[in-house]
BALOBA-1460 file (C-alpha; in Angstrom, 3 decimals):
// residues 384
<rec num="1" residu="m" x="0.335" y="0.009" z="0.259"/>
<rec num="2" residu="g" x="1.310" y="3.420" z="-1.030"/>
<rec num="3" residu="i" x="1.210" y="6.880" z="1.146"/>
<rec num="4" residu="q" x="2.379" y="10.131" z="0.812"/>
<rec num="5" residu="n" x="6.473" y="9.726" z="0.870"/>
<rec num="6" residu="t" x="7.790" y="10.791" z="4.381"/>
<rec num="7" residu="l" x="12.016" y="10.922" z="4.317"/>
<rec num="8" residu="a" x="12.870" y="14.320" z="3.049"/>
<rec num="9" residu="a" x="14.422" y="14.484" z="-0.792"/>
<rec num="10" residu="s" x="13.829" y="16.517" z="-3.576"/>
<rec num="11" residu="v" x="14.268" y="15.812" z="-7.716"/>
<rec num="12" residu="q" x="17.556" y="17.189" z="-9.085"/>
<rec num="13" residu="p" x="19.181" y="17.001" z="-12.667"/>
<rec num="14" residu="k" x="22.068" y="15.181" z="-13.413"/>
<rec num="15" residu="k" x="23.956" y="15.176" z="-16.857"/>
<rec num="16" residu="g" x="20.685" y="15.518" z="-18.879"/>
<rec num="17" residu="r" x="18.760" y="13.058" z="-15.941"/>
<rec num="18" residu="l" x="16.688" y="13.214" z="-12.776"/>
<rec num="19" residu="y" x="17.480" y="11.915" z="-9.800"/>
<rec num="20" residu="a" x="15.673" y="11.608" z="-6.391"/>
<rec num="21" residu="v" x="18.236" y="12.925" z="-3.198"/>
<rec num="22" residu="i" x="17.030" y="11.776" z="-0.051"/>
<rec num="23" residu="q" x="17.714" y="12.529" z="3.647"/>
<rec num="24" residu="v" x="18.903" y="10.474" z="6.404"/>
<rec num="25" residu="k" x="20.703" y="9.740" z="8.451"/>
<rec num="26" residu="e" x="24.118" y="7.903" z="9.342"/>
<rec num="27" residu="n" x="25.775" y="7.924" z="13.004"/>
<rec num="28" residu="g" x="23.787" y="10.991" z="13.845"/>
<rec num="29" residu="k" x="25.022" y="13.186" z="10.526"/>
<rec num="30" residu="s" x="22.753" y="14.288" z="7.524"/>
<rec num="31" residu="k" x="23.367" y="11.398" z="4.237"/>
<rec num="32" residu="a" x="22.416" y="12.429" z="0.781"/>
<rec num="33" residu="v" x="21.525" y="9.378" z="-0.933"/>
<rec num="34" residu="w" x="20.830" y="8.971" z="-4.506"/>
<rec num="35" residu="r" x="18.634" y="7.305" z="-6.812"/>
<rec num="36" residu="s" x="18.133" y="7.694" z="-10.201"/>
<rec num="37" residu="l" x="14.177" y="8.028" z="-11.495"/>
<rec num="38" residu="g" x="15.431" y="6.590" z="-15.170"/>
<rec num="39" residu="l" x="13.867" y="9.735" z="-16.431"/>
<rec num="40" residu="p" x="15.381" y="12.668" z="-18.632"/>
<rec num="41" residu="e" x="15.357" y="15.991" z="-17.704"/>
<rec num="42" residu="g" x="12.536" y="17.751" z="-19.182"/>
<rec num="43" residu="t" x="9.971" y="15.716" z="-18.926"/>
<rec num="44" residu="g" x="6.884" y="15.850" z="-17.670"/>
<rec num="45" residu="k" x="5.990" y="16.799" z="-13.722"/>
<rec num="46" residu="s" x="2.668" y="14.363" z="-13.276"/>
<rec num="47" residu="k" x="5.209" y="12.084" z="-14.775"/>
<rec num="48" residu="v" x="8.189" y="12.737" z="-12.958"/>
<rec num="49" residu="n" x="6.003" y="13.298" z="-9.786"/>
<rec num="50" residu="k" x="5.144" y="10.264" z="-10.005"/>
<rec num="51" residu="a" x="8.599" y="8.526" z="-9.907"/>
<rec num="52" residu="f" x="9.543" y="10.189" z="-7.715"/>
<rec num="53" residu="r" x="6.696" y="8.834" z="-5.013"/>
<rec num="54" residu="e" x="7.504" y="5.730" z="-6.354"/>
<rec num="55" residu="v" x="11.727" y="5.098" z="-6.118"/>
<rec num="56" residu="v" x="11.281" y="7.128" z="-2.373"/>
<rec num="57" residu="k" x="9.161" y="4.708" z="-1.396"/>
<rec num="58" residu="k" x="11.032" y="1.829" z="-2.316"/>
<rec num="59" residu="f" x="13.987" y="3.403" z="-1.148"/>
<rec num="60" residu="e" x="12.178" y="3.902" z="2.634"/>
<rec num="61" residu="n" x="10.481" y="0.491" z="2.434"/>
<rec num="62" residu="e" x="14.560" y="-0.465" z="1.719"/>
<rec num="63" residu="y" x="15.840" y="1.226" z="4.107"/>
<rec num="64" residu="a" x="13.425" y="-0.087" z="7.019"/>
<rec num="65" residu="e" x="14.474" y="-3.477" z="6.147"/>
<rec num="66" residu="g" x="18.074" y="-2.849" z="6.388"/>
<rec num="67" residu="l" x="17.924" y="-1.133" z="9.919"/>
<rec num="68" residu="a" x="18.820" y="-4.432" z="12.094"/>
<rec num="69" residu="r" x="20.446" y="-6.121" z="9.667"/>
<rec num="70" residu="n" x="24.196" y="-3.764" z="10.283"/>
<rec num="71" residu="g" x="25.836" y="-6.026" z="12.479"/>
<rec num="72" residu="r" x="24.232" y="-5.056" z="16.095"/>
<rec num="73" residu="p" x="22.547" y="-6.922" z="18.579"/>
<rec num="74" residu="c" x="19.006" y="-6.082" z="18.269"/>
<rec num="75" residu="s" x="19.055" y="-4.036" z="21.367"/>
<rec num="76" residu="d" x="21.017" y="-2.041" z="20.351"/>
<rec num="77" residu="i" x="18.832" y="-0.724" z="17.250"/>
<rec num="78" residu="p" x="18.263" y="3.444" z="17.708"/>
<rec num="79" residu="v" x="13.883" y="3.723" z="19.047"/>
<rec num="80" residu="f" x="13.603" y="5.369" z="15.029"/>
<rec num="81" residu="e" x="15.084" y="2.990" z="13.288"/>
<rec num="82" residu="y" x="13.537" y="0.096" z="15.869"/>
<rec num="83" residu="m" x="9.808" y="1.945" z="14.949"/>
<rec num="84" residu="c" x="10.476" y="1.910" z="11.563"/>
<rec num="85" residu="a" x="10.950" y="-1.930" z="11.293"/>
<rec num="86" residu="y" x="7.998" y="-2.677" z="13.532"/>
<rec num="87" residu="l" x="6.032" y="-0.696" z="11.391"/>
<rec num="88" residu="k" x="7.533" y="-2.557" z="7.944"/>
<rec num="89" residu="k" x="6.251" y="-5.700" z="10.081"/>
<rec num="90" residu="v" x="2.414" y="-5.343" z="11.247"/>
<rec num="91" residu="e" x="1.309" y="-3.202" z="8.127"/>
<rec num="92" residu="p" x="-0.320" y="-6.742" z="6.275"/>
<rec num="93" residu="s" x="-1.992" y="-6.739" z="9.759"/>
<rec num="94" residu="l" x="-3.140" y="-3.174" z="9.973"/>
<rec num="95" residu="q" x="-6.740" y="-1.695" z="7.871"/>
<rec num="96" residu="k" x="-5.028" y="1.226" z="5.593"/>
<rec num="97" residu="s" x="-6.854" y="4.056" z="7.296"/>
<rec num="98" residu="t" x="-5.267" y="2.391" z="10.837"/>
<rec num="99" residu="f" x="-1.267" y="2.130" z="9.261"/>
<rec num="100" residu="q" x="-1.521" y="5.646" z="7.487"/>
<rec num="101" residu="s" x="-2.297" y="6.629" z="11.532"/>
<rec num="102" residu="y" x="0.836" y="5.017" z="12.575"/>
<rec num="103" residu="h" x="3.089" y="6.103" z="9.882"/>
<rec num="104" residu="m" x="2.417" y="9.280" z="9.991"/>
<rec num="105" residu="m" x="2.993" y="9.087" z="13.935"/>
<rec num="106" residu="v" x="6.102" y="6.876" z="13.934"/>
<rec num="107" residu="y" x="7.697" y="9.454" z="10.598"/>
<rec num="108" residu="g" x="6.157" y="12.118" z="12.744"/>
<rec num="109" residu="k" x="6.772" y="13.194" z="15.933"/>
<rec num="110" residu="i" x="8.526" y="10.026" z="16.857"/>
<rec num="111" residu="r" x="11.423" y="9.879" z="14.580"/>
<rec num="112" residu="r" x="11.428" y="14.160" z="14.699"/>
<rec num="113" residu="y" x="12.456" y="13.548" z="18.848"/>
<rec num="114" residu="f" x="14.105" y="10.736" z="18.470"/>
<rec num="115" residu="e" x="16.735" y="10.449" z="15.658"/>
<rec num="116" residu="s" x="18.148" y="13.222" z="17.194"/>
<rec num="117" residu="k" x="19.015" y="10.298" z="20.080"/>
<rec num="118" residu="q" x="20.661" y="7.514" z="18.572"/>
<rec num="119" residu="h" x="21.363" y="6.912" z="22.585"/>
<rec num="120" residu="l" x="18.012" y="5.635" z="22.213"/>
<rec num="121" residu="t" x="17.725" y="1.874" z="22.298"/>
<rec num="122" residu="v" x="15.278" y="-0.764" z="22.096"/>
<rec num="123" residu="g" x="17.479" y="-2.278" z="24.949"/>
<rec num="124" residu="s" x="18.645" y="1.322" z="26.822"/>
<rec num="125" residu="i" x="15.193" y="3.525" z="26.485"/>
<rec num="126" residu="t" x="13.750" y="3.719" z="30.210"/>
<rec num="127" residu="a" x="10.977" y="4.584" z="31.591"/>
<rec num="128" residu="k" x="12.490" y="8.468" z="32.384"/>
<rec num="129" residu="d" x="13.112" y="9.025" z="29.630"/>
<rec num="130" residu="i" x="9.849" y="7.873" z="27.598"/>
<rec num="131" residu="e" x="8.511" y="10.164" z="30.522"/>
<rec num="132" residu="k" x="10.758" y="12.728" z="28.852"/>
<rec num="133" residu="f" x="8.928" y="12.345" z="25.287"/>
<rec num="134" residu="y" x="5.469" y="12.822" z="26.489"/>
<rec num="135" residu="e" x="6.882" y="15.810" z="28.647"/>
<rec num="136" residu="h" x="8.388" y="16.989" z="24.599"/>
<rec num="137" residu="l" x="4.964" y="15.905" z="23.153"/>
<rec num="138" residu="f" x="2.937" y="18.645" z="25.432"/>
<rec num="139" residu="a" x="5.065" y="20.824" z="25.058"/>
<rec num="140" residu="q" x="3.732" y="21.140" z="21.714"/>
<rec num="141" residu="n" x="0.763" y="21.717" z="23.225"/>
<rec num="142" residu="v" x="-0.340" y="18.118" z="21.904"/>
<rec num="143" residu="v" x="-3.224" y="16.394" z="23.846"/>
<rec num="144" residu="a" x="-3.835" y="13.701" z="26.261"/>
<rec num="145" residu="n" x="-5.660" y="12.177" z="24.059"/>
<rec num="146" residu="t" x="-2.831" y="11.623" z="21.381"/>
<rec num="147" residu="v" x="-0.602" y="11.389" z="23.574"/>
<rec num="148" residu="i" x="-2.257" y="8.470" z="24.420"/>
<rec num="149" residu="h" x="-1.830" y="7.304" z="21.122"/>
<rec num="150" residu="y" x="2.098" y="7.653" z="20.694"/>
<rec num="151" residu="h" x="2.273" y="5.544" z="24.037"/>
<rec num="152" residu="a" x="-0.113" y="2.797" z="21.744"/>
<rec num="153" residu="i" x="1.954" y="2.121" z="19.429"/>
<rec num="154" residu="l" x="5.571" y="2.532" z="21.393"/>
<rec num="155" residu="h" x="3.874" y="-0.035" z="23.757"/>
<rec num="156" residu="k" x="2.893" y="-2.307" z="21.136"/>
<rec num="157" residu="a" x="6.129" y="-2.162" z="19.595"/>
<rec num="158" residu="f" x="8.594" y="-2.687" z="22.565"/>
<rec num="159" residu="q" x="5.905" y="-5.275" z="23.408"/>
<rec num="160" residu="q" x="7.023" y="-7.064" z="20.395"/>
<rec num="161" residu="a" x="10.219" y="-6.369" z="21.600"/>
<rec num="162" residu="f" x="9.707" y="-8.381" z="24.435"/>
<rec num="163" residu="k" x="8.165" y="-11.096" z="22.866"/>
<rec num="164" residu="d" x="10.881" y="-11.294" z="20.579"/>
<rec num="165" residu="e" x="13.722" y="-11.804" z="23.300"/>
<rec num="166" residu="l" x="15.238" y="-8.290" z="22.636"/>
<rec num="167" residu="i" x="14.391" y="-6.851" z="25.969"/>
<rec num="168" residu="d" x="13.889" y="-9.179" z="29.114"/>
<rec num="169" residu="a" x="11.300" y="-6.344" z="29.806"/>
<rec num="170" residu="n" x="8.492" y="-3.643" z="28.123"/>
<rec num="171" residu="p" x="10.003" y="-0.053" z="30.202"/>
<rec num="172" residu="f" x="6.637" y="0.887" z="28.680"/>
<rec num="173" residu="d" x="4.910" y="-1.234" z="30.972"/>
<rec num="174" residu="r" x="6.595" y="1.031" z="33.915"/>
<rec num="175" residu="i" x="5.040" y="3.988" z="33.690"/>
<rec num="176" residu="d" x="1.212" y="4.891" z="33.570"/>
<rec num="177" residu="r" x="-0.565" y="5.288" z="30.464"/>
<rec num="178" residu="p" x="-1.614" y="9.283" z="30.545"/>
<rec num="179" residu="k" x="-5.378" y="10.292" z="31.786"/>
<rec num="180" residu="k" x="-7.417" y="11.048" z="29.292"/>
<rec num="181" residu="n" x="-9.074" y="14.777" z="28.777"/>
<rec num="182" residu="k" x="-12.243" y="14.336" z="30.008"/>
<rec num="183" residu="f" x="-13.901" y="16.047" z="26.414"/>
<rec num="184" residu="h" x="-18.218" y="16.579" z="27.531"/>
<rec num="185" residu="g" x="-19.579" y="16.610" z="24.263"/>
<rec num="186" residu="e" x="-22.353" y="19.300" z="23.290"/>
<rec num="187" residu="n" x="-26.258" y="17.055" z="22.131"/>
<rec num="188" residu="y" x="-28.875" y="19.055" z="20.050"/>
<rec num="189" residu="s" x="-32.259" y="19.357" z="21.731"/>
<rec num="190" residu="e" x="-34.963" y="18.443" z="20.502"/>
<rec num="191" residu="e" x="-36.491" y="21.440" z="18.603"/>
<rec num="192" residu="e" x="-32.434" y="22.039" z="16.890"/>
<rec num="193" residu="l" x="-32.984" y="19.009" z="16.161"/>
<rec num="194" residu="v" x="-35.986" y="19.227" z="14.454"/>
<rec num="195" residu="t" x="-34.418" y="22.620" z="12.543"/>
<rec num="196" residu="l" x="-31.188" y="20.280" z="11.834"/>
<rec num="197" residu="l" x="-33.477" y="18.722" z="9.443"/>
<rec num="198" residu="e" x="-35.980" y="20.737" z="8.318"/>
<rec num="199" residu="l" x="-33.317" y="22.784" z="6.537"/>
<rec num="200" residu="t" x="-30.663" y="19.909" z="5.588"/>
<rec num="201" residu="r" x="-33.930" y="18.327" z="3.198"/>
<rec num="202" residu="s" x="-31.712" y="18.271" z="-0.046"/>
<rec num="203" residu="d" x="-28.883" y="18.269" z="0.658"/>
<rec num="204" residu="s" x="-26.165" y="15.912" z="-0.351"/>
<rec num="205" residu="i" x="-25.759" y="14.918" z="3.369"/>
<rec num="206" residu="y" x="-28.786" y="14.743" z="4.545"/>
<rec num="207" residu="p" x="-29.323" y="10.725" z="4.764"/>
<rec num="208" residu="a" x="-25.869" y="10.527" z="6.542"/>
<rec num="209" residu="i" x="-26.875" y="13.232" z="9.388"/>
<rec num="210" residu="m" x="-30.844" y="11.466" z="9.585"/>
<rec num="211" residu="l" x="-28.553" y="8.200" z="10.489"/>
<rec num="212" residu="g" x="-26.420" y="9.855" z="12.431"/>
<rec num="213" residu="g" x="-28.771" y="11.218" z="14.210"/>
<rec num="214" residu="g" x="-32.039" y="8.678" z="14.251"/>
<rec num="215" residu="l" x="-29.869" y="6.083" z="15.106"/>
<rec num="216" residu="g" x="-26.575" y="6.765" z="16.890"/>
<rec num="217" residu="l" x="-24.286" y="5.935" z="14.071"/>
<rec num="218" residu="r" x="-20.311" y="6.900" z="13.728"/>
<rec num="219" residu="r" x="-20.092" y="8.653" z="10.928"/>
<rec num="220" residu="s" x="-17.935" y="5.604" z="8.984"/>
<rec num="221" residu="e" x="-21.520" y="4.303" z="10.189"/>
<rec num="222" residu="a" x="-23.377" y="6.393" z="8.761"/>
<rec num="223" residu="l" x="-21.649" y="5.945" z="4.760"/>
<rec num="224" residu="g" x="-21.113" y="3.254" z="5.436"/>
<rec num="225" residu="v" x="-25.521" y="1.505" z="5.183"/>
<rec num="226" residu="r" x="-25.742" y="-0.478" z="2.859"/>
<rec num="227" residu="w" x="-29.911" y="-1.034" z="0.422"/>
<rec num="228" residu="s" x="-29.378" y="-4.833" z="0.348"/>
<rec num="229" residu="r" x="-28.313" y="-4.846" z="4.441"/>
<rec num="230" residu="i" x="-31.851" y="-3.585" z="4.876"/>
<rec num="231" residu="d" x="-34.454" y="-5.243" z="6.148"/>
<rec num="232" residu="w" x="-37.887" y="-3.231" z="5.207"/>
<rec num="233" residu="d" x="-40.581" y="-6.052" z="5.796"/>
<rec num="234" residu="k" x="-38.805" y="-6.505" z="9.781"/>
<rec num="235" residu="k" x="-37.750" y="-2.398" z="9.971"/>
<rec num="236" residu="t" x="-34.374" y="-3.522" z="10.308"/>
<rec num="237" residu="v" x="-30.575" y="-2.882" z="9.658"/>
<rec num="238" residu="l" x="-27.679" y="-4.181" z="10.034"/>
<rec num="239" residu="l" x="-24.576" y="-2.053" z="10.458"/>
<rec num="240" residu="d" x="-21.201" y="-4.162" z="8.541"/>
<rec num="241" residu="t" x="-19.683" y="-2.354" z="6.634"/>
<rec num="242" residu="k" x="-17.401" y="0.960" z="7.355"/>
<rec num="243" residu="i" x="-16.845" y="4.097" z="4.618"/>
<rec num="244" residu="i" x="-12.625" y="4.275" z="5.367"/>
<rec num="245" residu="e" x="-10.133" y="7.725" z="3.421"/>
<rec num="246" residu="y" x="-6.376" y="7.015" z="3.251"/>
<rec num="247" residu="k" x="-3.902" y="8.597" z="1.128"/>
<rec num="248" residu="s" x="-2.366" y="6.388" z="-1.486"/>
<rec num="249" residu="n" x="0.326" y="7.161" z="-3.944"/>
<rec num="250" residu="g" x="-0.846" y="11.543" z="-2.722"/>
<rec num="251" residu="k" x="-3.936" y="10.422" z="-3.909"/>
<rec num="252" residu="t" x="-7.284" y="10.190" z="-1.446"/>
<rec num="253" residu="v" x="-8.604" y="6.952" z="-1.741"/>
<rec num="254" residu="i" x="-12.394" y="6.077" z="-0.451"/>
<rec num="255" residu="e" x="-12.864" y="2.839" z="0.183"/>
<rec num="256" residu="p" x="-16.279" y="0.328" z="1.982"/>
<rec num="257" residu="v" x="-14.586" y="-1.885" z="4.480"/>
<rec num="258" residu="e" x="-16.600" y="-5.035" z="6.132"/>
<rec num="259" residu="e" x="-14.216" y="-4.850" z="9.510"/>
<rec num="260" residu="m" x="-16.424" y="-2.812" z="12.285"/>
<rec num="261" residu="k" x="-14.152" y="-0.800" z="14.893"/>
<rec num="262" residu="n" x="-15.224" y="-3.295" z="17.042"/>
<rec num="263" residu="k" x="-17.301" y="-7.478" z="17.856"/>
<rec num="264" residu="s" x="-20.021" y="-4.541" z="19.054"/>
<rec num="265" residu="s" x="-20.052" y="-2.484" z="16.427"/>
<rec num="266" residu="r" x="-21.592" y="-5.530" z="14.169"/>
<rec num="267" residu="r" x="-24.734" y="-4.735" z="15.095"/>
<rec num="268" residu="t" x="-28.750" y="-4.732" z="14.233"/>
<rec num="269" residu="l" x="-30.661" y="-1.742" z="14.891"/>
<rec num="270" residu="p" x="-34.360" y="-1.318" z="14.177"/>
<rec num="271" residu="l" x="-35.040" y="1.635" z="11.946"/>
<rec num="272" residu="p" x="-38.287" y="3.835" z="12.925"/>
<rec num="273" residu="e" x="-40.565" y="5.745" z="10.705"/>
<rec num="274" residu="p" x="-39.337" y="8.899" z="9.706"/>
<rec num="275" residu="v" x="-36.003" y="7.204" z="9.250"/>
<rec num="276" residu="l" x="-37.268" y="4.840" z="7.028"/>
<rec num="277" residu="e" x="-39.071" y="7.353" z="5.103"/>
<rec num="278" residu="m" x="-36.403" y="9.057" z="4.327"/>
<rec num="279" residu="l" x="-34.365" y="5.156" z="3.032"/>
<rec num="280" residu="s" x="-37.616" y="4.868" z="0.658"/>
<rec num="281" residu="e" x="-37.073" y="9.019" z="-0.564"/>
<rec num="282" residu="e" x="-33.705" y="8.340" z="-0.961"/>
<rec num="283" residu="k" x="-34.242" y="4.956" z="-2.949"/>
<rec num="284" residu="e" x="-35.854" y="6.667" z="-5.177"/>
<rec num="285" residu="k" x="-33.924" y="10.083" z="-5.881"/>
<rec num="286" residu="q" x="-30.900" y="7.628" z="-6.745"/>
<rec num="287" residu="s" x="-33.136" y="5.612" z="-9.206"/>
<rec num="288" residu="l" x="-33.679" y="9.525" z="-10.788"/>
<rec num="289" residu="y" x="-30.382" y="9.758" z="-10.532"/>
<rec num="290" residu="r" x="-28.891" y="6.585" z="-12.482"/>
<rec num="291" residu="k" x="-31.372" y="7.931" z="-15.357"/>
<rec num="292" residu="m" x="-30.546" y="11.316" z="-15.660"/>
<rec num="293" residu="f" x="-26.832" y="10.999" z="-15.701"/>
<rec num="294" residu="k" x="-26.628" y="7.437" z="-17.210"/>
<rec num="295" residu="g" x="-23.481" y="6.342" z="-17.943"/>
<rec num="296" residu="s" x="-21.968" y="9.225" z="-15.749"/>
<rec num="297" residu="y" x="-23.799" y="7.697" z="-13.027"/>
<rec num="298" residu="n" x="-20.989" y="5.328" z="-11.118"/>
<rec num="299" residu="r" x="-22.942" y="2.304" z="-11.082"/>
<rec num="300" residu="k" x="-19.895" y="0.493" z="-8.334"/>
<rec num="301" residu="y" x="-21.309" y="2.008" z="-5.280"/>
<rec num="302" residu="d" x="-25.369" y="0.798" z="-6.094"/>
<rec num="303" residu="d" x="-25.922" y="-1.080" z="-2.832"/>
<rec num="304" residu="f" x="-25.258" y="2.054" z="-0.376"/>
<rec num="305" residu="v" x="-27.423" y="4.678" z="0.648"/>
<rec num="306" residu="c" x="-24.926" y="7.367" z="0.830"/>
<rec num="307" residu="v" x="-23.813" y="8.798" z="-2.063"/>
<rec num="308" residu="n" x="-23.865" y="11.804" z="-4.539"/>
<rec num="309" residu="e" x="-25.381" y="12.292" z="-7.192"/>
<rec num="310" residu="l" x="-23.183" y="10.528" z="-9.492"/>
<rec num="311" residu="g" x="-23.029" y="7.792" z="-7.460"/>
<rec num="312" residu="e" x="-20.062" y="8.299" z="-6.111"/>
<rec num="313" residu="l" x="-19.598" y="7.409" z="-2.707"/>
<rec num="314" residu="i" x="-18.905" y="10.358" z="0.352"/>
<rec num="315" residu="r" x="-15.794" y="11.226" z="1.316"/>
<rec num="316" residu="p" x="-15.720" y="11.418" z="5.820"/>
<rec num="317" residu="t" x="-13.856" y="14.134" z="5.705"/>
<rec num="318" residu="y" x="-16.181" y="15.853" z="3.780"/>
<rec num="319" residu="v" x="-18.623" y="14.865" z="5.541"/>
<rec num="320" residu="t" x="-17.210" y="16.462" z="8.655"/>
<rec num="321" residu="q" x="-16.144" y="20.123" z="6.840"/>
<rec num="322" residu="h" x="-19.692" y="20.224" z="5.136"/>
<rec num="323" residu="f" x="-21.746" y="19.370" z="8.603"/>
<rec num="324" residu="s" x="-19.331" y="21.930" z="10.185"/>
<rec num="325" residu="d" x="-20.012" y="24.160" z="6.771"/>
<rec num="326" residu="l" x="-23.896" y="23.969" z="6.966"/>
<rec num="327" residu="l" x="-24.264" y="24.967" z="10.958"/>
<rec num="328" residu="k" x="-22.305" y="27.938" z="10.027"/>
<rec num="329" residu="k" x="-24.493" y="28.630" z="6.684"/>
<rec num="330" residu="y" x="-28.175" y="28.521" z="8.852"/>
<rec num="331" residu="g" x="-26.645" y="30.171" z="11.836"/>
<rec num="332" residu="l" x="-27.363" y="26.592" z="14.231"/>
<rec num="333" residu="r" x="-25.034" y="26.194" z="17.062"/>
<rec num="334" residu="h" x="-21.975" y="24.102" z="16.656"/>
<rec num="335" residu="i" x="-21.758" y="20.741" z="16.990"/>
<rec num="336" residu="r" x="-19.532" y="18.105" z="15.147"/>
<rec num="337" residu="f" x="-21.216" y="15.406" z="12.973"/>
<rec num="338" residu="h" x="-20.333" y="12.421" z="16.244"/>
<rec num="339" residu="d" x="-22.201" y="14.811" z="19.196"/>
<rec num="340" residu="l" x="-25.558" y="13.634" z="16.882"/>
<rec num="341" residu="r" x="-25.384" y="9.931" z="18.350"/>
<rec num="342" residu="h" x="-23.871" y="10.567" z="22.178"/>
<rec num="343" residu="p" x="-27.580" y="10.735" z="23.285"/>
<rec num="344" residu="y" x="-27.945" y="7.527" z="21.706"/>
<rec num="345" residu="v" x="-24.786" y="6.025" z="22.952"/>
<rec num="346" residu="k" x="-24.954" y="6.942" z="26.627"/>
<rec num="347" residu="h" x="-28.097" y="5.006" z="26.623"/>
<rec num="348" residu="t" x="-27.970" y="1.281" z="24.256"/>
<rec num="349" residu="t" x="-23.938" y="1.522" z="24.894"/>
<rec num="350" residu="k" x="-23.376" y="0.132" z="28.512"/>
<rec num="351" residu="n" x="-26.082" y="-2.236" z="28.289"/>
<rec num="352" residu="n" x="-24.541" y="-6.186" z="26.926"/>
<rec num="353" residu="c" x="-27.252" y="-7.669" z="25.554"/>
<rec num="354" residu="k" x="-27.437" y="-7.333" z="21.826"/>
<rec num="355" residu="q" x="-31.494" y="-7.765" z="21.837"/>
<rec num="356" residu="e" x="-32.278" y="-4.697" z="24.927"/>
<rec num="357" residu="l" x="-30.162" y="-3.144" z="23.030"/>
<rec num="358" residu="q" x="-31.590" y="-2.854" z="19.724"/>
<rec num="359" residu="t" x="-35.375" y="-1.918" z="22.853"/>
<rec num="360" residu="s" x="-33.562" y="0.478" z="24.659"/>
<rec num="361" residu="t" x="-31.728" y="2.242" z="20.967"/>
<rec num="362" residu="f" x="-35.516" y="1.763" z="20.044"/>
<rec num="363" residu="m" x="-37.385" y="3.448" z="23.053"/>
<rec num="364" residu="f" x="-34.935" y="6.225" z="23.172"/>
<rec num="365" residu="v" x="-34.892" y="7.361" z="19.085"/>
<rec num="366" residu="i" x="-39.149" y="6.366" z="19.131"/>
<rec num="367" residu="p" x="-40.214" y="10.283" z="21.042"/>
<rec num="368" residu="v" x="-37.848" y="11.851" z="19.463"/>
<rec num="369" residu="y" x="-39.320" y="11.640" z="15.750"/>
<rec num="370" residu="a" x="-42.760" y="11.804" z="16.875"/>
<rec num="371" residu="f" x="-41.650" y="15.335" z="17.744"/>
<rec num="372" residu="v" x="-40.009" y="15.511" z="14.680"/>
<rec num="373" residu="k" x="-42.976" y="14.921" z="12.929"/>
<rec num="374" residu="r" x="-45.147" y="16.246" z="14.474"/>
<rec num="375" residu="a" x="-43.080" y="20.341" z="14.007"/>
<rec num="376" residu="v" x="-42.871" y="18.433" z="10.644"/>
<rec num="377" residu="n" x="-46.757" y="18.474" z="9.660"/>
<rec num="378" residu="q" x="-47.455" y="21.413" z="11.741"/>
<rec num="379" residu="n" x="-44.607" y="23.756" z="9.637"/>
<rec num="380" residu="n" x="-46.160" y="22.487" z="6.329"/>
<rec num="381" residu="i" x="-43.596" y="20.311" z="5.540"/>
<rec num="382" residu="s" x="-43.616" y="17.265" z="3.743"/>
<rec num="383" residu="p" x="-43.599" y="13.785" z="5.367"/>
<rec num="384" residu="l" x="-39.789" y="12.698" z="6.523"/>
């Protein structure tokens, strides 16, 4: 899987040919490594950029593989170099979006802090050294929740080193995990939710808003709802797909994944009547768009509820930004898209029994949407 290159590099000409000049560290000093792009000077920009990304990515992989093969005991490998090798090792087992997140952390703040500290190795790093790293992050105004993410990946990596018998104990077990920030999400009242739904009915992310607010779905879950998972007779929907977004070779990729956040995330929920009516309307609308746009309509995602007018999947980041823009446009109180689900989650996620979970969700959602329907009727708006 390709993502954006992270080693410092640039394109340089030499004797009429083009090269990628990549900066690496050896014994604490910078060294320029030249790799041919196989192209002459004057080649088009897009072709040069493509070759440049491929050459640098290939070098990064070789660099990571060679870190542990330099004649040193494995425990003497500097922390950043070990993290590069660990990341490459676990890449096949990670979801693409998770790998991208890990990659950014390793080649970002972990690299910037540990690359200049070659004396901190897998076998020598101490709890005090780790605490200094966390203090460094906090000094850069990194919030506690983000520091916890760094703690998690480093702890996993060093736990693997322990299993591989590179170290006798995991040094990250000797320190407390940073305390999580208490975040208080902002919820909409019933009146605010009614207003939001009224004003966004014609918007492309309206189905996602209804699914997030009506069923308490995460953004990725709402975008992953599929027609084939809806049982119209039982009025239920199976949630087993999410939409992820990541970078590949410098381009944004939107992809459905049939692997949820955790086991409990794969679940069947009842569909309140207003949500069912929205789904019926959306199904008719998609049928109309297919006729209107014909060959321009993307039939690849016909099974998905949340697509745009041309049948393309909707980007998760677009939902986040556009939702915020909608609130500003209509002068509504700012909340995150994720906050739409909070009233439902607190009533449902503490329950371990699946049937009770479904019942609890149903009993909480219906009164809210009974209010929505009443308000819609009172304002002479066509039913949802």
